[in-house]
PDB file of N, H, CA, C and O in Angstrom:
ATOM      1  N   MET A   1      -9.017  -2.072  -3.448  1.00  0.00           N
ATOM      2  CA  MET A   1      -8.611  -2.203  -2.041  1.00  0.00           C
ATOM      3  C   MET A   1      -9.869  -2.216  -1.296  1.00  0.00           C
ATOM      4  O   MET A   1     -10.685  -1.334  -1.562  1.00  0.00           O
ATOM      5  N   ALA A   2     -10.147  -3.086  -0.401  1.00  0.00           N
ATOM      6  H   ALA A   2      -9.484  -3.802  -0.185  1.00  0.00           H
ATOM      7  CA  ALA A   2     -11.279  -3.019   0.570  1.00  0.00           C
ATOM      8  C   ALA A   2     -11.101  -2.190   1.663  1.00  0.00           C
ATOM      9  O   ALA A   2      -9.918  -2.045   1.970  1.00  0.00           O
ATOM     10  N   GLY A   3     -11.971  -1.554   2.401  1.00  0.00           N
ATOM     11  H   GLY A   3     -12.932  -1.672   2.152  1.00  0.00           H
ATOM     12  CA  GLY A   3     -11.807  -0.452   3.287  1.00  0.00           C
ATOM     13  C   GLY A   3     -11.816   0.977   3.022  1.00  0.00           C
ATOM     14  O   GLY A   3     -11.842   1.352   1.850  1.00  0.00           O
ATOM     15  N   GLU A   4     -11.799   1.785   3.935  1.00  0.00           N
ATOM     16  H   GLU A   4     -11.778   1.480   4.887  1.00  0.00           H
ATOM     17  CA  GLU A   4     -11.691   3.176   3.461  1.00  0.00           C
ATOM     18  C   GLU A   4     -10.250   3.768   3.429  1.00  0.00           C
ATOM     19  O   GLU A   4      -9.492   3.516   4.366  1.00  0.00           O
ATOM     20  N   ALA A   5      -9.865   4.502   2.446  1.00  0.00           N
ATOM     21  H   ALA A   5     -10.481   4.707   1.685  1.00  0.00           H
ATOM     22  CA  ALA A   5      -8.268   4.811   2.365  1.00  0.00           C
ATOM     23  C   ALA A   5      -8.334   6.218   2.966  1.00  0.00           C
ATOM     24  O   ALA A   5      -9.113   7.141   2.730  1.00  0.00           O
ATOM     25  N   LYS A   6      -7.203   6.115   3.888  1.00  0.00           N
ATOM     26  H   LYS A   6      -6.570   5.365   4.080  1.00  0.00           H
ATOM     27  CA  LYS A   6      -6.715   7.384   4.448  1.00  0.00           C
ATOM     28  C   LYS A   6      -5.492   8.077   3.961  1.00  0.00           C
ATOM     29  O   LYS A   6      -4.818   7.493   3.113  1.00  0.00           O
ATOM     30  N   ARG A   7      -5.154   9.136   4.348  1.00  0.00           N
ATOM     31  H   ARG A   7      -5.702   9.610   5.038  1.00  0.00           H
ATOM     32  CA  ARG A   7      -4.188   9.735   3.606  1.00  0.00           C
ATOM     33  C   ARG A   7      -3.015   9.760   4.709  1.00  0.00           C
ATOM     34  O   ARG A   7      -3.154  10.342   5.785  1.00  0.00           O
ATOM     35  N   ILE A   8      -1.965   9.140   4.372  1.00  0.00           N
ATOM     36  H   ILE A   8      -1.852   8.667   3.498  1.00  0.00           H
ATOM     37  CA  ILE A   8      -0.675   9.114   5.370  1.00  0.00           C
ATOM     38  C   ILE A   8       0.471   9.708   4.863  1.00  0.00           C
ATOM     39  O   ILE A   8       0.527   9.832   3.639  1.00  0.00           O
ATOM     40  N   GLU A   9       1.528  10.158   5.634  1.00  0.00           N
ATOM     41  H   GLU A   9       1.483  10.057   6.628  1.00  0.00           H
ATOM     42  CA  GLU A   9       2.549  10.624   5.190  1.00  0.00           C
ATOM     43  C   GLU A   9       3.764   9.693   5.447  1.00  0.00           C
ATOM     44  O   GLU A   9       3.758   9.072   6.510  1.00  0.00           O
ATOM     45  N   VAL A  10       4.789   9.527   4.607  1.00  0.00           N
ATOM     46  H   VAL A  10       4.794  10.031   3.743  1.00  0.00           H
ATOM     47  CA  VAL A  10       6.138   8.687   4.736  1.00  0.00           C
ATOM     48  C   VAL A  10       7.145   9.446   4.768  1.00  0.00           C
ATOM     49  O   VAL A  10       7.586   9.775   3.667  1.00  0.00           O
ATOM     50  N   GLY A  11       7.621   9.809   5.609  1.00  0.00           N
ATOM     51  H   GLY A  11       7.262   9.542   6.504  1.00  0.00           H
ATOM     52  CA  GLY A  11       9.067  10.839   5.816  1.00  0.00           C
ATOM     53  C   GLY A  11      10.293   9.866   5.472  1.00  0.00           C
ATOM     54  O   GLY A  11      10.118   8.674   5.723  1.00  0.00           O
ATOM     55  N   PHE A  12      11.407  10.225   4.970  1.00  0.00           N
ATOM     56  H   PHE A  12      11.550  11.194   4.765  1.00  0.00           H
ATOM     57  CA  PHE A  12      12.438   9.686   4.544  1.00  0.00           C
ATOM     58  C   PHE A  12      13.666  10.503   5.050  1.00  0.00           C
ATOM     59  O   PHE A  12      13.551  11.718   5.208  1.00  0.00           O
ATOM     60  N   ASP A  13      14.844   9.857   5.307  1.00  0.00           N
ATOM     61  H   ASP A  13      14.938   8.870   5.178  1.00  0.00           H
ATOM     62  CA  ASP A  13      16.108  10.287   5.683  1.00  0.00           C
ATOM     63  C   ASP A  13      16.371  11.372   4.618  1.00  0.00           C
ATOM     64  O   ASP A  13      16.103  11.138   3.440  1.00  0.00           O
ATOM     65  N   GLY A  14      16.900  12.577   5.017  1.00  0.00           N
ATOM     66  H   GLY A  14      17.117  12.766   5.974  1.00  0.00           H
ATOM     67  CA  GLY A  14      17.263  13.505   3.987  1.00  0.00           C
ATOM     68  C   GLY A  14      15.664  14.544   3.859  1.00  0.00           C
ATOM     69  O   GLY A  14      15.572  15.513   3.105  1.00  0.00           O
ATOM     70  N   GLY A  15      14.879  14.201   4.497  1.00  0.00           N
ATOM     71  H   GLY A  15      14.953  13.415   5.110  1.00  0.00           H
ATOM     72  CA  GLY A  15      13.878  15.255   4.584  1.00  0.00           C
ATOM     73  C   GLY A  15      12.544  14.988   3.790  1.00  0.00           C
ATOM     74  O   GLY A  15      11.451  15.450   4.117  1.00  0.00           O
ATOM     75  N   GLN A  16      12.740  14.329   2.903  1.00  0.00           N
ATOM     76  H   GLN A  16      13.628  13.955   2.638  1.00  0.00           H
ATOM     77  CA  GLN A  16      11.546  14.003   1.745  1.00  0.00           C
ATOM     78  C   GLN A  16      10.322  13.433   2.382  1.00  0.00           C
ATOM     79  O   GLN A  16      10.364  12.482   3.163  1.00  0.00           O
ATOM     80  N   VAL A  17       9.112  14.115   1.981  1.00  0.00           N
ATOM     81  H   VAL A  17       9.078  14.888   1.347  1.00  0.00           H
ATOM     82  CA  VAL A  17       7.954  13.362   2.660  1.00  0.00           C
ATOM     83  C   VAL A  17       7.070  13.053   1.568  1.00  0.00           C
ATOM     84  O   VAL A  17       6.901  13.927   0.718  1.00  0.00           O
ATOM     85  N   MET A  18       6.384  11.773   1.436  1.00  0.00           N
ATOM     86  H   MET A  18       6.521  11.063   2.127  1.00  0.00           H
ATOM     87  CA  MET A  18       5.600  11.265   0.512  1.00  0.00           C
ATOM     88  C   MET A  18       4.249  11.262   0.830  1.00  0.00           C
ATOM     89  O   MET A  18       4.077  10.788   1.953  1.00  0.00           O
ATOM     90  N   SER A  19       3.023  11.673   0.171  1.00  0.00           N
ATOM     91  H   SER A  19       3.163  12.058  -0.741  1.00  0.00           H
ATOM     92  CA  SER A  19       1.811  11.592   0.989  1.00  0.00           C
ATOM     93  C   SER A  19       0.995  10.746  -0.137  1.00  0.00           C
ATOM     94  O   SER A  19       0.818  10.996  -1.329  1.00  0.00           O
ATOM     95  N   ILE A  20       0.612   9.782   0.574  1.00  0.00           N
ATOM     96  H   ILE A  20       0.756   9.579   1.543  1.00  0.00           H
ATOM     97  CA  ILE A  20      -0.263   8.653  -0.181  1.00  0.00           C
ATOM     98  C   ILE A  20      -1.691   8.335   0.492  1.00  0.00           C
ATOM     99  O   ILE A  20      -1.974   8.808   1.593  1.00  0.00           O
ATOM    100  N   ARG A  21      -2.547   7.538  -0.202  1.00  0.00           N
ATOM    101  H   ARG A  21      -2.317   7.154  -1.096  1.00  0.00           H
ATOM    102  CA  ARG A  21      -3.992   7.325   0.249  1.00  0.00           C
ATOM    103  C   ARG A  21      -3.673   5.759   0.428  1.00  0.00           C
ATOM    104  O   ARG A  21      -3.035   5.251  -0.493  1.00  0.00           O
ATOM    105  N   MET A  22      -4.082   4.844   1.622  1.00  0.00           N
ATOM    106  H   MET A  22      -4.601   5.256   2.371  1.00  0.00           H
ATOM    107  CA  MET A  22      -4.196   3.933   1.881  1.00  0.00           C
ATOM    108  C   MET A  22      -4.960   3.257   2.947  1.00  0.00           C
ATOM    109  O   MET A  22      -5.081   3.896   3.992  1.00  0.00           O
ATOM    110  N   THR A  23      -5.544   1.986   2.880  1.00  0.00           N
ATOM    111  H   THR A  23      -5.446   1.467   2.031  1.00  0.00           H
ATOM    112  CA  THR A  23      -6.443   1.476   3.905  1.00  0.00           C
ATOM    113  C   THR A  23      -5.774   1.417   5.390  1.00  0.00           C
ATOM    114  O   THR A  23      -4.698   2.012   5.426  1.00  0.00           O
ATOM    115  N   ASP A  24      -6.103   0.937   6.397  1.00  0.00           N
ATOM    116  H   ASP A  24      -6.978   0.454   6.368  1.00  0.00           H
ATOM    117  CA  ASP A  24      -5.699   0.750   7.530  1.00  0.00           C
ATOM    118  C   ASP A  24      -4.996  -0.707   7.298  1.00  0.00           C
ATOM    119  O   ASP A  24      -3.896  -0.881   7.823  1.00  0.00           O
ATOM    120  N   GLU A  25      -5.545  -1.694   6.584  1.00  0.00           N
ATOM    121  H   GLU A  25      -6.438  -1.553   6.158  1.00  0.00           H
ATOM    122  CA  GLU A  25      -4.713  -2.851   6.370  1.00  0.00           C
ATOM    123  C   GLU A  25      -3.435  -2.697   5.823  1.00  0.00           C
ATOM    124  O   GLU A  25      -2.435  -3.216   6.318  1.00  0.00           O
ATOM    125  N   ARG A  26      -3.435  -1.965   4.766  1.00  0.00           N
ATOM    126  H   ARG A  26      -4.248  -1.544   4.364  1.00  0.00           H
ATOM    127  CA  ARG A  26      -2.130  -1.673   3.963  1.00  0.00           C
ATOM    128  C   ARG A  26      -1.083  -0.836   4.887  1.00  0.00           C
ATOM    129  O   ARG A  26       0.113  -1.121   4.831  1.00  0.00           O
ATOM    130  N   LEU A  27      -1.565   0.224   5.754  1.00  0.00           N
ATOM    131  H   LEU A  27      -2.537   0.456   5.799  1.00  0.00           H
ATOM    132  CA  LEU A  27      -0.871   0.941   6.819  1.00  0.00           C
ATOM    133  C   LEU A  27      -0.221  -0.046   7.693  1.00  0.00           C
ATOM    134  O   LEU A  27       0.981   0.114   7.907  1.00  0.00           O
ATOM    135  N   GLY A  28      -0.943  -1.228   8.330  1.00  0.00           N
ATOM    136  H   GLY A  28      -1.919  -1.358   8.155  1.00  0.00           H
ATOM    137  CA  GLY A  28      -0.349  -2.248   8.968  1.00  0.00           C
ATOM    138  C   GLY A  28       0.676  -2.984   8.670  1.00  0.00           C
ATOM    139  O   GLY A  28       1.633  -3.286   9.382  1.00  0.00           O
ATOM    140  N   GLU A  29       0.370  -3.355   7.236  1.00  0.00           N
ATOM    141  H   GLU A  29      -0.408  -3.109   6.657  1.00  0.00           H
ATOM    142  CA  GLU A  29       1.344  -4.229   6.464  1.00  0.00           C
ATOM    143  C   GLU A  29       2.628  -3.232   6.580  1.00  0.00           C
ATOM    144  O   GLU A  29       3.547  -3.556   7.332  1.00  0.00           O
ATOM    145  N   LEU A  30       2.684  -2.150   5.916  1.00  0.00           N
ATOM    146  H   LEU A  30       1.937  -1.887   5.305  1.00  0.00           H
ATOM    147  CA  LEU A  30       3.947  -1.224   5.902  1.00  0.00           C
ATOM    148  C   LEU A  30       4.486  -1.133   7.143  1.00  0.00           C
ATOM    149  O   LEU A  30       5.625  -1.585   7.253  1.00  0.00           O
ATOM    150  N   ARG A  31       3.960  -0.656   8.138  1.00  0.00           N
ATOM    151  H   ARG A  31       3.034  -0.289   8.049  1.00  0.00           H
ATOM    152  CA  ARG A  31       4.610  -0.606   9.658  1.00  0.00           C
ATOM    153  C   ARG A  31       5.484  -2.120   9.864  1.00  0.00           C
ATOM    154  O   ARG A  31       6.701  -2.193  10.034  1.00  0.00           O
ATOM    155  N   GLY A  32       4.646  -3.140   9.809  1.00  0.00           N
ATOM    156  H   GLY A  32       3.657  -3.080   9.672  1.00  0.00           H
ATOM    157  CA  GLY A  32       5.108  -4.345  10.087  1.00  0.00           C
ATOM    158  C   GLY A  32       6.507  -4.464   9.212  1.00  0.00           C
ATOM    159  O   GLY A  32       7.569  -4.755   9.764  1.00  0.00           O
ATOM    160  N   ALA A  33       6.417  -4.246   7.986  1.00  0.00           N
ATOM    161  H   ALA A  33       5.555  -4.010   7.538  1.00  0.00           H
ATOM    162  CA  ALA A  33       7.387  -4.336   7.073  1.00  0.00           C
ATOM    163  C   ALA A  33       8.741  -3.482   7.568  1.00  0.00           C
ATOM    164  O   ALA A  33       9.867  -3.972   7.665  1.00  0.00           O
ATOM    165  N   VAL A  34       8.383  -2.121   7.853  1.00  0.00           N
ATOM    166  H   VAL A  34       7.469  -1.723   7.774  1.00  0.00           H
ATOM    167  CA  VAL A  34       9.569  -1.128   8.614  1.00  0.00           C
ATOM    168  C   VAL A  34       9.931  -1.760   9.680  1.00  0.00           C
ATOM    169  O   VAL A  34      11.139  -1.991   9.738  1.00  0.00           O
ATOM    170  N   GLU A  35       9.123  -2.217  10.784  1.00  0.00           N
ATOM    171  H   GLU A  35       8.142  -2.029  10.737  1.00  0.00           H
ATOM    172  CA  GLU A  35       9.698  -2.956  12.061  1.00  0.00           C
ATOM    173  C   GLU A  35      10.420  -3.904  11.739  1.00  0.00           C
ATOM    174  O   GLU A  35      11.346  -4.070  12.533  1.00  0.00           O
ATOM    175  N   SER A  36      10.383  -4.777  10.697  1.00  0.00           N
ATOM    176  H   SER A  36       9.631  -4.643  10.053  1.00  0.00           H
ATOM    177  CA  SER A  36      11.059  -6.145  10.441  1.00  0.00           C
ATOM    178  C   SER A  36      12.544  -5.811   9.863  1.00  0.00           C
ATOM    179  O   SER A  36      13.376  -6.700   9.682  1.00  0.00           O
ATOM    180  N   GLY A  37      12.712  -4.867   9.676  1.00  0.00           N
ATOM    181  H   GLY A  37      12.037  -4.145   9.823  1.00  0.00           H
ATOM    182  CA  GLY A  37      14.121  -4.409   9.172  1.00  0.00           C
ATOM    183  C   GLY A  37      14.051  -3.732   7.871  1.00  0.00           C
ATOM    184  O   GLY A  37      12.917  -3.481   7.466  1.00  0.00           O
ATOM    185  N   GLY A  38      15.167  -3.350   7.053  1.00  0.00           N
ATOM    186  H   GLY A  38      16.089  -3.555   7.382  1.00  0.00           H
ATOM    187  CA  GLY A  38      15.125  -2.458   5.974  1.00  0.00           C
ATOM    188  C   GLY A  38      14.806  -3.472   4.716  1.00  0.00           C
ATOM    189  O   GLY A  38      14.044  -4.430   4.837  1.00  0.00           O
ATOM    190  N   GLY A  39      15.434  -3.164   3.589  1.00  0.00           N
ATOM    191  H   GLY A  39      16.053  -2.385   3.490  1.00  0.00           H
ATOM    192  CA  GLY A  39      15.084  -3.823   2.262  1.00  0.00           C
ATOM    193  C   GLY A  39      13.975  -2.888   1.639  1.00  0.00           C
ATOM    194  O   GLY A  39      13.512  -1.861   2.136  1.00  0.00           O
ATOM    195  N   TRP A  40      13.615  -3.556   0.280  1.00  0.00           N
ATOM    196  H   TRP A  40      13.991  -4.390  -0.124  1.00  0.00           H
ATOM    197  CA  TRP A  40      12.899  -2.899  -0.582  1.00  0.00           C
ATOM    198  C   TRP A  40      11.218  -3.610  -0.372  1.00  0.00           C
ATOM    199  O   TRP A  40      11.018  -4.823  -0.299  1.00  0.00           O
ATOM    200  N   HIS A  41      10.194  -2.612  -0.306  1.00  0.00           N
ATOM    201  H   HIS A  41      10.357  -1.628  -0.366  1.00  0.00           H
ATOM    202  CA  HIS A  41       8.799  -3.108  -0.058  1.00  0.00           C
ATOM    203  C   HIS A  41       8.107  -2.639  -1.242  1.00  0.00           C
ATOM    204  O   HIS A  41       8.189  -1.467  -1.609  1.00  0.00           O
ATOM    205  N   ASP A  42       7.461  -3.473  -1.819  1.00  0.00           N
ATOM    206  H   ASP A  42       7.394  -4.425  -1.521  1.00  0.00           H
ATOM    207  CA  ASP A  42       6.240  -2.768  -2.696  1.00  0.00           C
ATOM    208  C   ASP A  42       4.660  -2.573  -1.936  1.00  0.00           C
ATOM    209  O   ASP A  42       4.010  -3.375  -1.264  1.00  0.00           O
ATOM    210  N   LEU A  43       4.434  -1.502  -2.253  1.00  0.00           N
ATOM    211  H   LEU A  43       4.962  -0.851  -2.799  1.00  0.00           H
ATOM    212  CA  LEU A  43       3.363  -0.828  -1.275  1.00  0.00           C
ATOM    213  C   LEU A  43       2.156  -0.464  -2.497  1.00  0.00           C
ATOM    214  O   LEU A  43       2.279   0.408  -3.357  1.00  0.00           O
ATOM    215  N   ASN A  44       0.985  -1.372  -2.317  1.00  0.00           N
ATOM    216  H   ASN A  44       0.885  -2.080  -1.618  1.00  0.00           H
ATOM    217  CA  ASN A  44       0.070  -1.149  -2.979  1.00  0.00           C
ATOM    218  C   ASN A  44      -0.851   0.119  -2.418  1.00  0.00           C
ATOM    219  O   ASN A  44      -1.196   0.095  -1.236  1.00  0.00           O
ATOM    220  N   THR A  45      -1.174   1.025  -3.119  1.00  0.00           N
ATOM    221  H   THR A  45      -0.894   1.044  -4.079  1.00  0.00           H
ATOM    222  CA  THR A  45      -2.073   2.175  -2.720  1.00  0.00           C
ATOM    223  C   THR A  45      -2.880   2.551  -3.643  1.00  0.00           C
ATOM    224  O   THR A  45      -2.722   2.078  -4.768  1.00  0.00           O
ATOM    225  N   GLU A  46      -3.882   3.441  -3.404  1.00  0.00           N
ATOM    226  H   GLU A  46      -4.010   3.825  -2.490  1.00  0.00           H
ATOM    227  CA  GLU A  46      -4.760   4.035  -4.518  1.00  0.00           C
ATOM    228  C   GLU A  46      -4.184   4.699  -5.461  1.00  0.00           C
ATOM    229  O   GLU A  46      -4.734   4.889  -6.546  1.00  0.00           O
ATOM    230  N   ASP A  47      -2.815   5.205  -5.117  1.00  0.00           N
ATOM    231  H   ASP A  47      -2.369   5.051  -4.236  1.00  0.00           H
ATOM    232  CA  ASP A  47      -2.279   6.009  -6.318  1.00  0.00           C
ATOM    233  C   ASP A  47      -1.346   5.122  -7.120  1.00  0.00           C
ATOM    234  O   ASP A  47      -0.693   5.631  -8.031  1.00  0.00           O
ATOM    235  N   GLY A  48      -1.237   3.786  -6.834  1.00  0.00           N
ATOM    236  H   GLY A  48      -1.768   3.373  -6.094  1.00  0.00           H
ATOM    237  CA  GLY A  48      -0.521   3.040  -7.624  1.00  0.00           C
ATOM    238  C   GLY A  48       0.499   2.072  -6.624  1.00  0.00           C
ATOM    239  O   GLY A  48       0.440   2.036  -5.395  1.00  0.00           O
ATOM    240  N   THR A  49       1.328   1.399  -7.388  1.00  0.00           N
ATOM    241  H   THR A  49       1.376   1.429  -8.386  1.00  0.00           H
ATOM    242  CA  THR A  49       2.124   0.548  -6.644  1.00  0.00           C
ATOM    243  C   THR A  49       3.496   1.332  -6.439  1.00  0.00           C
ATOM    244  O   THR A  49       4.032   1.894  -7.394  1.00  0.00           O
ATOM    245  N   LEU A  50       4.037   1.350  -5.177  1.00  0.00           N
ATOM    246  H   LEU A  50       3.602   0.894  -4.401  1.00  0.00           H
ATOM    247  CA  LEU A  50       5.285   2.339  -5.148  1.00  0.00           C
ATOM    248  C   LEU A  50       6.340   0.989  -4.188  1.00  0.00           C
ATOM    249  O   LEU A  50       6.029   0.273  -3.236  1.00  0.00           O
ATOM    250  N   SER A  51       7.595   1.105  -4.957  1.00  0.00           N
ATOM    251  H   SER A  51       7.849   1.686  -5.730  1.00  0.00           H
ATOM    252  CA  SER A  51       8.710   0.317  -4.145  1.00  0.00           C
ATOM    253  C   SER A  51       9.403   1.415  -3.170  1.00  0.00           C
ATOM    254  O   SER A  51       9.794   2.482  -3.644  1.00  0.00           O
ATOM    255  N   LEU A  52       9.519   1.162  -2.011  1.00  0.00           N
ATOM    256  H   LEU A  52       9.201   0.295  -1.626  1.00  0.00           H
ATOM    257  CA  LEU A  52      10.054   1.888  -0.855  1.00  0.00           C
ATOM    258  C   LEU A  52      11.466   0.976  -0.574  1.00  0.00           C
ATOM    259  O   LEU A  52      11.624  -0.244  -0.616  1.00  0.00           O
ATOM    260  N   ASP A  53      12.377   2.017  -0.285  1.00  0.00           N
ATOM    261  H   ASP A  53      12.248   3.008  -0.250  1.00  0.00           H
ATOM    262  CA  ASP A  53      13.537   1.345   0.484  1.00  0.00           C
ATOM    263  C   ASP A  53      13.302   1.588   2.013  1.00  0.00           C
ATOM    264  O   ASP A  53      13.561   2.653   2.575  1.00  0.00           O
ATOM    265  N   LEU A  54      12.818   0.556   2.578  1.00  0.00           N
ATOM    266  H   LEU A  54      12.607  -0.309   2.122  1.00  0.00           H
ATOM    267  CA  LEU A  54      12.430   0.678   4.092  1.00  0.00           C
ATOM    268  C   LEU A  54      13.334   1.136   5.178  1.00  0.00           C
ATOM    269  O   LEU A  54      13.000   1.489   6.309  1.00  0.00           O
ATOM    270  N   GLY A  55      14.646   1.074   4.620  1.00  0.00           N
ATOM    271  H   GLY A  55      14.917   0.787   3.701  1.00  0.00           H
ATOM    272  CA  GLY A  55      16.120   1.448   5.567  1.00  0.00           C
ATOM    273  C   GLY A  55      16.033   3.015   5.382  1.00  0.00           C
ATOM    274  O   GLY A  55      16.836   3.588   6.118  1.00  0.00           O
ATOM    275  N   LYS A  56      15.382   3.745   4.708  1.00  0.00           N
ATOM    276  H   LYS A  56      14.730   3.279   4.110  1.00  0.00           H
ATOM    277  CA  LYS A  56      15.275   5.183   4.480  1.00  0.00           C
ATOM    278  C   LYS A  56      14.400   5.939   5.113  1.00  0.00           C
ATOM    279  O   LYS A  56      14.537   7.152   5.278  1.00  0.00           O
ATOM    280  N   VAL A  57      13.237   5.111   5.589  1.00  0.00           N
ATOM    281  H   VAL A  57      13.126   4.126   5.455  1.00  0.00           H
ATOM    282  CA  VAL A  57      11.944   5.537   6.110  1.00  0.00           C
ATOM    283  C   VAL A  57      12.126   6.209   7.482  1.00  0.00           C
ATOM    284  O   VAL A  57      12.560   5.398   8.301  1.00  0.00           O
ATOM    285  N   ALA A  58      11.934   7.408   7.973  1.00  0.00           N
ATOM    286  H   ALA A  58      11.582   8.066   7.308  1.00  0.00           H
ATOM    287  CA  ALA A  58      12.310   7.956   8.982  1.00  0.00           C
ATOM    288  C   ALA A  58      11.023   8.252   9.882  1.00  0.00           C
ATOM    289  O   ALA A  58      11.202   8.444  11.085  1.00  0.00           O
ATOM    290  N   PHE A  59       9.608   8.301   9.297  1.00  0.00           N
ATOM    291  H   PHE A  59       9.463   8.145   8.320  1.00  0.00           H
ATOM    292  CA  PHE A  59       8.718   8.173  10.124  1.00  0.00           C
ATOM    293  C   PHE A  59       7.330   7.924   9.198  1.00  0.00           C
ATOM    294  O   PHE A  59       7.302   8.118   7.983  1.00  0.00           O
ATOM    295  N   ILE A  60       6.315   7.510   9.907  1.00  0.00           N
ATOM    296  H   ILE A  60       6.337   7.352  10.894  1.00  0.00           H
ATOM    297  CA  ILE A  60       4.971   7.108   9.161  1.00  0.00           C
ATOM    298  C   ILE A  60       3.936   7.869   9.808  1.00  0.00           C
ATOM    299  O   ILE A  60       3.617   7.447  10.920  1.00  0.00           O
ATOM    300  N   ARG A  61       3.256   9.023   9.329  1.00  0.00           N
ATOM    301  H   ARG A  61       3.515   9.366   8.426  1.00  0.00           H
ATOM    302  CA  ARG A  61       2.211   9.804   9.950  1.00  0.00           C
ATOM    303  C   ARG A  61       0.914   9.531   9.393  1.00  0.00           C
ATOM    304  O   ARG A  61       0.687   9.704   8.196  1.00  0.00           O
ATOM    305  N   GLY A  62       0.085   9.129  10.177  1.00  0.00           N
ATOM    306  H   GLY A  62       0.270   8.988  11.150  1.00  0.00           H
ATOM    307  CA  GLY A  62      -1.623   8.982   9.823  1.00  0.00           C
ATOM    308  C   GLY A  62      -1.960  10.145  10.210  1.00  0.00           C
ATOM    309  O   GLY A  62      -1.535  10.765  11.185  1.00  0.00           O
ATOM    310  N   ALA A  63      -3.083  10.592   9.096  1.00  0.00           N
ATOM    311  H   ALA A  63      -3.428  10.088   8.304  1.00  0.00           H
ATOM    312  CA  ALA A  63      -4.134  11.892   9.189  1.00  0.00           C
ATOM    313  C   ALA A  63      -4.829  11.562  10.615  1.00  0.00           C
ATOM    314  O   ALA A  63      -5.160  10.413  10.909  1.00  0.00           O
ATOM    315  N   GLY A  64      -5.001  12.550  11.379  1.00  0.00           N
ATOM    316  H   GLY A  64      -4.733  13.483  11.140  1.00  0.00           H
ATOM    317  CA  GLY A  64      -6.116  13.004  12.574  1.00  0.00           C
ATOM    318  C   GLY A  64      -7.249  12.709  12.182  1.00  0.00           C
ATOM    319  O   GLY A  64      -7.464  12.252  11.060  1.00  0.00           O
ATOM    320  N   GLY A  65      -8.261  12.959  13.175  1.00  0.00           N
ATOM    321  H   GLY A  65      -8.086  13.330  14.087  1.00  0.00           H
ATOM    322  CA  GLY A  65      -9.631  12.895  12.492  1.00  0.00           C
ATOM    323  C   GLY A  65      -9.832  14.112  11.941  1.00  0.00           C
ATOM    324  O   GLY A  65      -8.910  14.912  11.781  1.00  0.00           O
ATOM    325  N   SER A  66     -11.018  14.338  11.619  1.00  0.00           N
ATOM    326  H   SER A  66     -11.767  13.688  11.749  1.00  0.00           H
ATOM    327  CA  SER A  66     -11.558  15.463  10.594  1.00  0.00           C
ATOM    328  C   SER A  66     -11.265  16.747  11.081  1.00  0.00           C
ATOM    329  O   SER A  66     -11.523  17.008  12.256  1.00  0.00           O
ATOM    330  N   HIS A  67     -10.703  17.679  10.254  1.00  0.00           N
ATOM    331  H   HIS A  67     -10.494  17.467   9.300  1.00  0.00           H
ATOM    332  CA  HIS A  67     -10.179  18.974  10.627  1.00  0.00           C
ATOM    333  C   HIS A  67     -11.544  19.827   9.960  1.00  0.00           C
ATOM    334  O   HIS A  67     -12.238  19.544   8.983  1.00  0.00           O
ATOM    335  N   SER A  68     -11.613  20.988  10.918  1.00  0.00           N
ATOM    336  H   SER A  68     -11.049  21.218  11.711  1.00  0.00           H
ATOM    337  CA  SER A  68     -12.583  21.859  10.447  1.00  0.00           C
ATOM    338  C   SER A  68     -11.872  23.543  10.832  1.00  0.00           C
ATOM    339  O   SER A  68     -11.051  23.832  11.703  1.00  0.00           O
ATOM    340  N   VAL A  69     -12.504  24.369   9.893  1.00  0.00           N
ATOM    341  H   VAL A  69     -13.171  24.134   9.185  1.00  0.00           H
ATOM    342  CA  VAL A  69     -11.924  25.719  10.395  1.00  0.00           C
ATOM    343  C   VAL A  69     -13.084  26.745  10.774  1.00  0.00           C
ATOM    344  O   VAL A  69     -14.199  26.658  10.261  1.00  0.00           O
ATOM    345  N   GLY A  70     -12.815  27.524  11.518  1.00  0.00           N
ATOM    346  H   GLY A  70     -11.909  27.595  11.935  1.00  0.00           H
ATOM    347  CA  GLY A  70     -13.944  28.238  12.243  1.00  0.00           C
ATOM    348  C   GLY A  70     -14.552  27.741  13.498  1.00  0.00           C
ATOM    349  O   GLY A  70     -13.869  27.046  14.250  1.00  0.00           O
ATOM    350  N   PHE A  71     -15.726  28.025  13.778  1.00  0.00           N
ATOM    351  H   PHE A  71     -16.281  28.590  13.168  1.00  0.00           H
ATOM    352  CA  PHE A  71     -16.265  28.049  15.106  1.00  0.00           C
ATOM    353  C   PHE A  71     -17.499  27.227  14.943  1.00  0.00           C
ATOM    354  O   PHE A  71     -18.318  27.421  14.045  1.00  0.00           O
ATOM    355  N   SER A  72     -17.605  26.170  15.984  1.00  0.00           N
ATOM    356  H   SER A  72     -16.940  26.013  16.714  1.00  0.00           H
ATOM    357  CA  SER A  72     -18.689  25.458  16.147  1.00  0.00           C
ATOM    358  C   SER A  72     -20.261  26.199  16.601  1.00  0.00           C
ATOM    359  O   SER A  72     -20.308  27.131  17.404  1.00  0.00           O
ATOM    360  N   GLY A  73     -21.268  25.719  16.064  1.00  0.00           N
ATOM    361  H   GLY A  73     -21.229  24.962  15.412  1.00  0.00           H
ATOM    362  CA  GLY A  73     -22.358  26.543  16.664  1.00  0.00           C
ATOM    363  C   GLY A  73     -22.594  26.174  17.777  1.00  0.00           C
ATOM    364  O   GLY A  73     -22.519  24.957  17.949  1.00  0.00           O
ATOM    365  N   ALA A  74     -22.964  27.028  18.950  1.00  0.00           N
ATOM    366  H   ALA A  74     -23.025  28.017  18.810  1.00  0.00           H
ATOM    367  CA  ALA A  74     -23.251  26.749  20.343  1.00  0.00           C
ATOM    368  C   ALA A  74     -24.648  27.280  20.369  1.00  0.00           C
ATOM    369  O   ALA A  74     -25.304  27.241  21.410  1.00  0.00           O
TER     370      ALA A  74
END
């Protein structure tokens, strides 16, 4: 896959959450598929190909910026 892969989470009805790595391009394709209605969608990620029942997707959460722990030097 071209581009830098980022970690996202896909939440489903019932509370299950799946964490996967994908590019912004693939994330856009997934969001478009969810918005266009239910059905099954094959999603190619760095972790492999996943088949998702889009009618069960409750949310898609992208990772924010870089996280750090502690204090910055001032």
